[in-house]
DSSP file (Angstrom, degrees, kcal/mol; ACC not computed):
  #  RESIDUE AA STRUCTURE BP1 BP2  ACC     N-H-->O    O-->H-N    N-H-->O    O-->H-N    TCO  KAPPA ALPHA  PHI   PSI    X-CA   Y-CA   Z-CA
    1    1 A X              0   0    0      0, 0.0     4,-0.3     0, 0.0     3,-0.2   0.000 360.0 360.0 360.0 -35.6   95.0   85.7   94.0
    2    2 A X     >  +     0   0    0      1,-0.2     4,-1.9     2,-0.1     5,-0.2   0.513 360.0  91.0 -94.4  -2.7   92.5   86.8   96.4
    3    3 A X  H  > S+     0   0    0      1,-0.2     4,-2.7     2,-0.2     5,-0.2   0.869  80.5  52.6 -59.4 -45.3   93.2   84.2   99.0
    4    4 A X  H  > S+     0   0    0     -3,-0.2     4,-2.4     2,-0.2    -1,-0.2   0.904 110.9  45.3 -66.7 -40.7   95.9   86.1  101.0
    5    5 A X  H  > S+     0   0    0     -4,-0.3     4,-2.4     2,-0.2    -1,-0.2   0.925 116.7  46.5 -66.6 -38.9   93.8   89.2  101.7
    6    6 A X  H  X S+     0   0    0     -4,-1.9     4,-2.5     2,-0.2    -2,-0.2   0.908 114.7  46.0 -70.2 -39.5   90.7   87.1  102.6
    7    7 A X  H  X S+     0   0    0     -4,-2.7     4,-3.4    -5,-0.2    -1,-0.2   0.927 112.6  51.7 -68.3 -42.0   92.7   84.8  104.8
    8    8 A X  H  X S+     0   0    0     -4,-2.4     4,-2.9    -5,-0.2    -2,-0.2   0.939 111.9  46.7 -55.5 -49.0   94.5   87.8  106.4
    9    9 A X  H  X S+     0   0    0     -4,-2.4     4,-2.8     2,-0.2    -1,-0.2   0.934 112.3  49.4 -62.8 -45.8   91.1   89.4  107.1
   10   10 A X  H  X S+     0   0    0     -4,-2.5     4,-2.2     1,-0.2    -2,-0.2   0.918 113.4  46.7 -67.5 -42.7   89.6   86.2  108.5
   11   11 A X  H  X S+     0   0    0     -4,-3.4     4,-2.8     2,-0.2    -1,-0.2   0.956 113.6  48.0 -57.9 -47.5   92.6   85.7  110.8
   12   12 A X  H  X S+     0   0    0     -4,-2.9     4,-1.8     1,-0.2    -2,-0.2   0.861 113.5  47.9 -60.7 -40.5   92.5   89.3  112.0
   13   13 A X  H  X S+     0   0    0     -4,-2.8     4,-1.9    -5,-0.2    -1,-0.2   0.856 112.6  49.6 -67.5 -34.6   88.7   89.0  112.6
   14   14 A X  H  X S+     0   0    0     -4,-2.2     4,-2.0    -5,-0.2    -2,-0.2   0.890 112.6  45.7 -74.8 -39.6   89.1   85.8  114.5
   15   15 A X  H  X S+     0   0    0     -4,-2.8     4,-1.9     1,-0.2    -1,-0.2   0.827 112.0  51.2 -74.0 -24.3   91.8   87.1  116.7
   16   16 A X  H  X S+     0   0    0     -4,-1.8     4,-1.9    -5,-0.2    -2,-0.2   0.887 112.0  47.5 -71.9 -37.5   90.0   90.3  117.4
   17   17 A X  H  X S+     0   0    0     -4,-1.9     4,-1.8     2,-0.2    -2,-0.2   0.862 113.1  48.2 -67.5 -38.0   86.9   88.3  118.4
   18   18 A X  H  X S+     0   0    0     -4,-2.0     4,-2.0     2,-0.2     5,-0.2   0.898 111.0  50.1 -71.3 -42.4   88.9   86.0  120.6
   19   19 A X  H  X S+     0   0    0     -4,-1.9     4,-3.0     1,-0.2     5,-0.3   0.878 111.2  50.2 -64.6 -37.4   90.6   88.9  122.2
   20   20 A X  H  X S+     0   0    0     -4,-1.9     4,-1.7     3,-0.2    -2,-0.2   0.843 108.1  52.1 -67.1 -35.3   87.2   90.5  122.8
   21   21 A X  H  < S+     0   0    0     -4,-1.8    -2,-0.2     2,-0.2    -1,-0.2   0.890 120.1  35.1 -66.4 -39.3   85.8   87.3  124.4
   22   22 A X  H  < S+     0   0    0     -4,-2.0    -2,-0.2     2,-0.1    -3,-0.2   0.845 134.4  22.1 -86.8 -37.1   88.8   87.1  126.8
   23   23 A X  H >< S-     0   0    0     -4,-3.0     3,-1.4     1,-0.3    -3,-0.2   0.482  85.9-162.1-112.6  -2.6   89.5   90.8  127.5
   24   24 A X  G >< S-     0   0    0     -4,-1.7     3,-1.8    -5,-0.3    -1,-0.3  -0.289  72.0  -3.6  58.5-136.5   86.2   92.4  126.7
   25   25 A X  G >  S+     0   0    0      1,-0.3     3,-2.0     2,-0.2     4,-0.3   0.801 127.2  69.4 -59.9 -29.0   86.4   96.2  126.2
   26   26 A X  G X  S+     0   0    0     -3,-1.4     3,-0.9     1,-0.3     4,-0.5   0.673  82.3  72.0 -67.3 -15.1   90.1   96.2  127.0
   27   27 A X  G <  S+     0   0    0     -3,-1.8     4,-0.5     1,-0.2    -1,-0.3   0.696  93.7  55.9 -65.6 -18.9   90.9   94.4  123.9
   28   28 A X  G <> S+     0   0    0     -3,-2.0     4,-2.2    -4,-0.2     5,-0.2   0.618  85.1  87.3 -87.8 -15.8   90.1   97.7  122.0
   29   29 A X  H <> S+     0   0    0     -3,-0.9     4,-2.6    -4,-0.3     5,-0.3   0.926  87.3  44.9 -48.9 -62.4   92.6   99.7  124.0
   30   30 A X  H  > S+     0   0    0     -4,-0.5     4,-2.5     1,-0.2     5,-0.2   0.926 115.9  46.0 -57.2 -51.1   95.8   99.1  121.9
   31   31 A X  H  > S+     0   0    0     -4,-0.5     4,-2.5     1,-0.2    -1,-0.2   0.917 114.0  48.1 -60.6 -39.3   94.1   99.6  118.6
   32   32 A X  H  X S+     0   0    0     -4,-2.2     4,-1.9     2,-0.2    -1,-0.2   0.883 111.8  49.1 -72.7 -32.8   92.4  102.8  119.7
   33   33 A X  H  X S+     0   0    0     -4,-2.6     4,-1.9    -5,-0.2    -1,-0.2   0.877 110.1  52.8 -72.0 -32.4   95.6  104.2  121.2
   34   34 A X  H  X S+     0   0    0     -4,-2.5     4,-2.5    -5,-0.3     5,-0.2   0.948 112.0  44.6 -63.5 -45.9   97.4  103.5  118.0
   35   35 A X  H  X S+     0   0    0     -4,-2.5     4,-2.3     2,-0.2    -2,-0.2   0.852 111.9  51.8 -67.8 -31.6   94.7  105.3  115.9
   36   36 A X  H  X S+     0   0    0     -4,-1.9     4,-2.2    -5,-0.2    -1,-0.2   0.898 111.8  48.8 -70.6 -37.5   94.6  108.2  118.3
   37   37 A X  H  X S+     0   0    0     -4,-1.9     4,-2.3     2,-0.2    -2,-0.2   0.915 112.3  46.7 -64.8 -45.9   98.4  108.5  118.0
   38   38 A X  H  X S+     0   0    0     -4,-2.5     4,-2.7     1,-0.2     5,-0.2   0.938 112.7  49.8 -66.4 -44.9   98.4  108.3  114.2
   39   39 A X  H  X S+     0   0    0     -4,-2.3     4,-1.0     1,-0.2    -1,-0.2   0.898 111.2  49.5 -61.2 -37.8   95.7  110.9  114.0
   40   40 A X  H >X S+     0   0    0     -4,-2.2     3,-0.7     1,-0.2     4,-0.6   0.960 112.7  47.7 -64.7 -46.1   97.6  113.2  116.4
   41   41 A X  H >< S+     0   0    0     -4,-2.3     3,-0.8     1,-0.2    -2,-0.2   0.867 108.8  52.9 -59.9 -38.8  100.8  112.8  114.3
   42   42 A X  H 3< S+     0   0    0     -4,-2.7    -1,-0.2     1,-0.2    -2,-0.2   0.726 108.6  52.6 -74.5 -20.2   99.0  113.4  110.9
   43   43 A X  H << S+     0   0    0     -4,-1.0     2,-0.4    -3,-0.7    -1,-0.2   0.490  75.5 115.2 -96.7  -4.1   97.5  116.7  112.2
   44   44 A X    X<  -     0   0    0     -3,-0.8     3,-1.0    -4,-0.6    -3,-0.0  -0.516  53.5-155.9 -74.6 122.3  100.6  118.4  113.5
   45   45 A X  T 3  S+     0   0    0     -2,-0.4    -1,-0.2     1,-0.2    -3,-0.0   0.733  86.1  63.3 -73.9 -21.9  101.2  121.5  111.4
   46   46 A X  T 3  S+     0   0    0      2,-0.0    -1,-0.2     0, 0.0     2,-0.2   0.560  84.6  94.8 -86.6  -6.0  105.1  121.7  112.0
   47   47 A X  S <  S-     0   0    0     -3,-1.0     3,-0.1    -6,-0.1     2,-0.1  -0.538  74.0-129.6 -78.6 143.3  105.7  118.3  110.2
   48   48 A X        -     0   0    0     -2,-0.2    -1,-0.1     1,-0.2     2,-0.1  -0.214  48.9 -63.6 -80.7-177.8  106.6  118.3  106.6
   49   49 A X        -     0   0    0      1,-0.1    -1,-0.2    -2,-0.1     3,-0.1  -0.410  42.0-128.1 -69.2 145.4  104.8  116.0  104.1
   50   50 A X  S    S+     0   0    0      1,-0.1     2,-0.3    -3,-0.1    -1,-0.1   0.843  90.1   8.2 -66.7 -30.5  105.1  112.2  104.8
   51   51 A X              0   0    0      1,-0.0    -1,-0.1     0, 0.0    -2,-0.0  -0.969 360.0 360.0-148.0 162.9  106.2  111.8  101.2
   52   52 A X              0   0    0     -2,-0.3    -1,-0.0    -3,-0.1    -2,-0.0   0.503 360.0 360.0 -91.8 360.0  107.1  113.7   98.1
């Protein structure tokens, strides 16, 4: 029951580590840009609620 989340975390951590080894700091660019975009979108006052 807990195998899929643990396996997903392990695969993601391994992929992130491999990307960091090959691309160094630039491996963090896409996740950082995505988080900044989501933070920007969530703080806009003219948007309605995301769900009811």
